C-alpha positions, 0 to 999 in steps of 0.5 A, a space after each residue: 833515116 840520114 843524120 847525126 845523133 847526140 846522146 845526154 843522158 840516155 837520150 838521143 837527139 837528131 842533129 841533122 837530117 833530110 826529113 821532117 821528123 816529130 821534135 825536130 825543128 825544119 830548117 830549110 830544104 828538107 834539112 832539120 837541127 835538133 833542139 828537143 829530143 826526137 822520138 823517131 825510134 833510132 838505133 845507135 848501134 846501126 847507125 855506127 855501124 856505118 862508120 859513122 864513130 862520132 855519135 856521142 860528139 856535140 853539135 850545137 843546134 842550127 850548126 852542121 859538123 864538116 865530117 868524112 868517115 867518122 872525123 867531125 871538123 867544124 870551121 868558123 866564119 871570121 866575118 870575111 867572104 869566100 867567092 866561088 866564081 864559075 867562070 864561063 869558058 863555054 863548053 868546059 870547066 874553069 873555077 876560081 875560089 878566094 878567101 883573103 889570101 887563099 885563091 885556088 883554080 880548079 880546071 881552066 877550059 879548053 885550050 882557046 879559053 887558056 887566056 879568058 881564064 888569065 884575064 879573069 884571074 887578073 881581074 880578080 887581082 890574083 897574082 898567085 894561086 895556093 892550089 891549081 887542079 886539073 880534074 882529069 886530063 879532057 881538053 875542056 878541062 885542062 886545055 887552058 891550064 899551060 896558059 895559066 901556069 905561064 902567067 900566073 905564080 902557082 904554089 902547088 898543082 894537083 892532077 890525077 894519076 890517069 894521063 892522056 898522051 894529047 898534045 894539050 896534055 903534053 902542053 901542060 906538062 911542058 909548061 910545068 916543067 918550064 916554071 921547074 913544077 911537078 904535078 902531085 896526086 893530093 891525097 884523097 880524103 885528107 883534109 888541106 886547110 887555108 886561112 884557118 877556116 877553109 877546108 879543102 878535101 879531095 874525095 875521089 878518085 877512088 881508084 883507078 876507073 877504065 872510064 876516064 870521067 870518074 877519074 876525076 878530082 872531086 873537092 869538097 870545100 867547107 867555109 863556116 856552116 857552108 859546103 861546096 861540092 865540085 864533081 869534074 866530069 864523075 859520073 854514077 859509078 865514081 858517085 856511088 864509090 863515095 856513097 860507099 865509102 860513108 862521104 858526108 856528101 851534103 852541100 849547099 852548092 854542087 857544081 854539077 858533074 860531067 856538064 849536066 850529063 845524064 851519065 852523072 847526078 845520079 838519084 842515090 847520089 843527088 839524095 845524099 848531097 842534097 843542094 840547095 843550088 846546082 851549077 852547070 858549065 856548058 856552052 851555049 848549043 853544044 854539040 853535047 846537048 849538055 844539060 840534059 834534060 833528064 839531069 835538069 828535070 831531076 834537079 827541078 824535081 828536088 827543088 834545087 835552083 839551077 844555074 848554068 853559065 850557057 844562059 847566065 855568063 859567069 856565075 858567083 856564089 859568095 859566102 859568109 859562113 852561114 849564108 850563100 848569094 848567088 850572082 850571075 853575069 846576066 842578072 839572076 840573084 837570089 835574094 
């Protein structure tokens, strides 16, 4: 059983779970919240042994705690919108997050897509980025970062410790030097809060992996009841380590790892993440065959709505803190 528990008068209540249980109200996509006693035979001691030490913390019915390793964090929606734009940069990644005066860019596509990303930022009225992230040194993720750094004011730049001796990566380092910036490695697991109710956490990498993709910075975002997960190119090994770390990986929108490759989005991870929507960033007719059929089938079998930049163009997820509305450049929306 997956869930959070709450004890009152010796009665244990289920706060969230992924399957229908007696006495528990089923909400959407296998998620449920308790307003009645759950007669499930749950063992609070066993539950606590998994490092979830907040079983006595009350979360109101119909609400979710944003939690990490036993530390619940709630965010309150303020009536404003948070927008996540999955920018179509072909075979690569670039994602813009905006809420009020806060803006964050995760990756910037290949070298030749740098100006495309800069133009999109200007279109969105971005004059300054609070955070710029290069998830890992591959050229389809950091190639356009130098253009962004040279054209947009940036407060903080996060890069993983893993580097690559390539011209693309050296261009990023040169751009940082030209604006007197030094890239930092974020503290994994730390909560970064912006606009009072936007929470950012970096969940990985948890170690220094031999496989370069697994060294990706993995980003978790929360606003109100909504949560987003951005996987970079992290593959199954990194996913399994995050599960072992007892991270709460549940999200509404999953930015699928490694462009939808079969090497990412393992069964166990997908169960833990339990997304309603999946976004895949890939180039049309790319030579890698991304997204792979096995990944698409897995998502479809789990009733996840799939959005793809190669067929739909730039995708926007707009959250009011309670619900998410998906829009695409080429027409598909969720009503």
